[in-house]
C-alpha positions as CSV (number, residue, x, y, z in Angstrom):
1,X,17.5,-41.9,9.6
2,X,17.3,-38.2,8.6
3,X,14.0,-36.4,8.3
4,X,12.7,-35.7,4.9
5,X,12.7,-32.0,4.1
6,X,9.2,-30.8,3.2
7,X,8.5,-28.4,0.5
8,X,6.8,-25.2,1.7
9,X,4.1,-23.9,-0.6
10,X,3.2,-20.2,-0.8
11,X,-0.5,-19.5,-1.5
12,X,-1.4,-16.4,-3.4
13,X,-4.7,-14.6,-3.9
14,X,-5.9,-13.4,-7.3
15,X,-3.6,-10.3,-7.2
16,X,-0.5,-12.3,-6.4
17,X,-0.4,-11.4,-2.7
18,X,0.8,-14.2,-0.4
19,X,-1.9,-15.1,2.1
20,X,-0.6,-18.3,3.6
21,X,2.3,-20.8,3.6
22,X,2.0,-24.4,4.3
23,X,3.9,-27.7,3.9
24,X,0.9,-29.1,2.0
25,X,-0.2,-28.2,-1.5
26,X,-3.8,-27.5,-0.6
27,X,-6.4,-25.4,-2.4
28,X,-6.3,-21.8,-1.3
29,X,-9.7,-22.1,0.3
30,X,-8.4,-24.8,2.6
31,X,-5.1,-23.2,3.5
32,X,-4.5,-21.3,6.6
33,X,-1.6,-19.1,7.8
34,X,1.0,-21.1,9.5
35,X,4.4,-20.3,11.1
36,X,6.8,-18.9,8.5
37,X,9.6,-21.2,7.4
38,X,12.0,-21.7,4.5
39,X,10.0,-21.3,1.3
40,X,11.3,-23.7,-1.3
41,X,8.6,-23.6,-3.8
42,X,6.2,-21.0,-5.1
43,X,2.7,-22.1,-6.1
44,X,1.6,-20.6,-9.3
45,X,5.0,-19.1,-10.4
46,X,3.9,-15.5,-10.0
47,X,6.0,-12.6,-11.4
48,X,6.3,-11.1,-7.9
49,X,5.7,-12.4,-4.4
50,X,4.8,-10.3,-1.3
51,X,5.3,-12.3,1.9
52,X,4.2,-11.0,5.3
53,X,7.1,-11.7,7.6
54,X,7.3,-11.6,11.4
55,X,6.6,-9.2,13.0
56,X,4.6,-7.1,10.6
57,X,7.3,-6.8,7.9
58,X,6.5,-7.1,4.2
59,X,9.2,-8.9,2.2
60,X,9.0,-8.5,-1.6
61,X,10.5,-10.9,-4.1
62,X,10.7,-10.4,-7.9
63,X,11.2,-13.4,-10.3
64,X,14.6,-13.0,-11.8
65,X,15.3,-16.4,-13.3
66,X,14.0,-19.9,-14.0
67,X,10.3,-20.8,-14.3
68,X,9.3,-19.3,-11.0
69,X,8.6,-22.5,-9.2
70,X,11.5,-22.3,-6.7
71,X,12.4,-19.6,-4.3
72,X,15.9,-19.4,-5.8
73,X,14.3,-18.0,-8.9
74,X,13.3,-14.8,-6.9
75,X,15.3,-11.9,-5.5
76,X,14.3,-9.5,-2.8
77,X,12.7,-6.5,-4.5
78,X,13.4,-3.0,-3.2
79,X,10.2,-1.0,-3.3
80,X,12.1,2.3,-3.3
81,X,9.3,4.6,-4.3
82,X,6.9,3.1,-1.7
83,X,9.6,3.4,1.0
84,X,10.2,7.1,0.0
85,X,6.5,7.9,0.3
86,X,6.4,6.2,3.7
87,X,9.3,8.2,5.0
88,X,8.0,11.4,3.6
89,X,4.8,10.9,5.6
90,X,6.8,10.1,8.7
91,X,8.9,13.3,8.4
92,X,5.8,15.4,7.7
93,X,4.1,13.9,10.8
94,X,7.2,14.7,12.9
95,X,7.3,18.3,11.6
96,X,3.7,18.8,12.5
97,X,4.3,17.3,16.0
98,X,7.3,19.7,16.6
99,X,5.3,22.7,15.4
100,X,2.4,21.8,17.8
101,X,4.8,21.9,20.7
102,X,4.7,25.6,20.2
103,X,7.4,28.2,21.2
104,X,8.7,29.7,24.4
105,X,8.8,33.4,25.3
106,X,9.4,35.0,28.6
107,X,9.5,31.5,30.2
108,X,5.9,30.8,28.9
109,X,4.9,28.3,26.3
110,X,2.6,29.4,23.5
111,X,0.6,27.4,20.9
112,X,1.6,27.1,17.2
113,X,-1.5,25.3,16.1
114,X,-2.8,26.5,12.7
115,X,-5.4,28.6,14.5
116,X,-2.8,30.1,16.8
117,X,-0.5,30.9,13.9
118,X,-3.4,32.6,12.2
119,X,-4.1,34.6,15.3
120,X,-0.5,35.7,15.8
121,X,-0.2,36.7,12.2
122,X,-3.4,38.7,12.5
123,X,-2.1,40.5,15.5
124,X,1.2,41.4,13.9
125,X,-0.6,42.6,10.7
126,X,-3.0,44.7,12.7
127,X,-0.1,46.3,14.7
128,X,1.8,47.1,11.5
129,X,-1.4,48.6,10.0
130,X,-1.9,50.7,13.2
131,X,-5.1,49.0,14.0
132,X,-3.4,48.1,17.3
133,X,-1.4,51.0,18.6
134,X,1.3,51.4,21.2
135,X,0.8,52.4,23.9
136,X,-3.0,52.8,23.7
137,X,-3.8,49.1,23.2
138,X,-1.1,47.7,25.5
139,X,-0.7,45.6,27.5
140,X,-2.3,43.2,25.1
141,X,-3.6,40.0,26.7
142,X,-3.2,36.5,25.2
143,X,-3.4,33.0,26.5
144,X,-0.5,30.5,27.0
145,X,-0.7,26.8,26.3
146,X,-1.4,26.3,30.0
147,X,-4.4,28.6,29.7
148,X,-2.7,31.3,31.7
149,X,-3.2,35.0,30.9
150,X,-0.1,36.7,29.5
151,X,0.2,40.4,29.0
152,X,2.3,41.5,26.0
153,X,3.7,44.8,27.4
154,X,4.2,46.8,24.2
155,X,4.6,46.8,20.4
156,X,8.3,45.8,20.6
157,X,7.5,42.7,22.5
158,X,4.7,41.8,20.1
159,X,7.1,42.1,17.1
160,X,9.6,39.9,19.0
161,X,6.9,37.3,19.5
162,X,6.0,37.5,15.8
163,X,9.6,36.8,14.9
164,X,9.6,33.7,17.2
165,X,6.4,32.5,15.6
166,X,7.8,32.8,12.0
167,X,11.3,31.6,13.0
168,X,10.1,28.5,14.8
169,X,7.7,27.3,12.2
170,X,10.2,28.1,9.4
171,X,13.0,26.2,11.2
172,X,10.8,23.0,11.6
173,X,9.6,23.2,8.0
174,X,13.2,23.7,6.7
175,X,14.6,20.8,8.7
176,X,11.8,18.6,7.3
177,X,12.5,19.7,3.7
178,X,16.2,18.9,4.1
179,X,15.5,15.4,5.3
180,X,13.0,14.8,2.5
181,X,15.5,16.1,-0.1
182,X,18.0,13.5,1.2
183,X,15.4,10.8,0.7
184,X,14.4,12.0,-2.7
185,X,18.1,11.9,-3.8
186,X,18.5,8.3,-2.4
187,X,18.8,5.5,-5.0
188,X,18.8,2.5,-2.7
189,X,16.9,1.3,0.3
190,X,20.1,1.5,2.3
191,X,20.6,5.1,1.4
192,X,17.0,5.8,2.5
193,X,17.5,4.0,5.8
194,X,20.7,6.1,6.4
195,X,18.5,9.3,6.6
196,X,17.7,9.6,10.2
197,X,15.1,12.0,11.6
198,X,16.5,12.7,15.0
199,X,14.9,16.2,15.4
């Protein structure tokens, strides 16, 4: 004798968010989250269903046909704008992370934190305005990321470091903008997923 296939009910809160799924049609207050299974019936026939999959993946469905009481009446909804915003944030975070790594000069690693960028820009501006002069104010001492003392020997070396500061930050920002532009131009979830940040 074959087992009877049970209907799986999806329980939704007042905003239409799925909070539980159960083989029994219980009041929401009595329901509890159970193992996910094939959802055959939607309680309440909402316009859209958000189901928390396993592990930690949100699956969205939009009612496309019928009266909304059966899962076949729903199609997976692609939340493109939400996904774009999520990817933008990821790219920005990666760009910040890369900038914080700093830059290398003369086999030494130097900071590119916002404070460090401000300090470097201040040094370059002061040198160009003759507030720091060569050779009177050189060697000029700065600190590396390892808290070691580093002596900038002359104005030429300072300008070289200034170019590295500007070039490194600019390169990371530009690579991030290129990736974000590709996501902006994407029209499907698949196209968004094809944009890989492998920096």
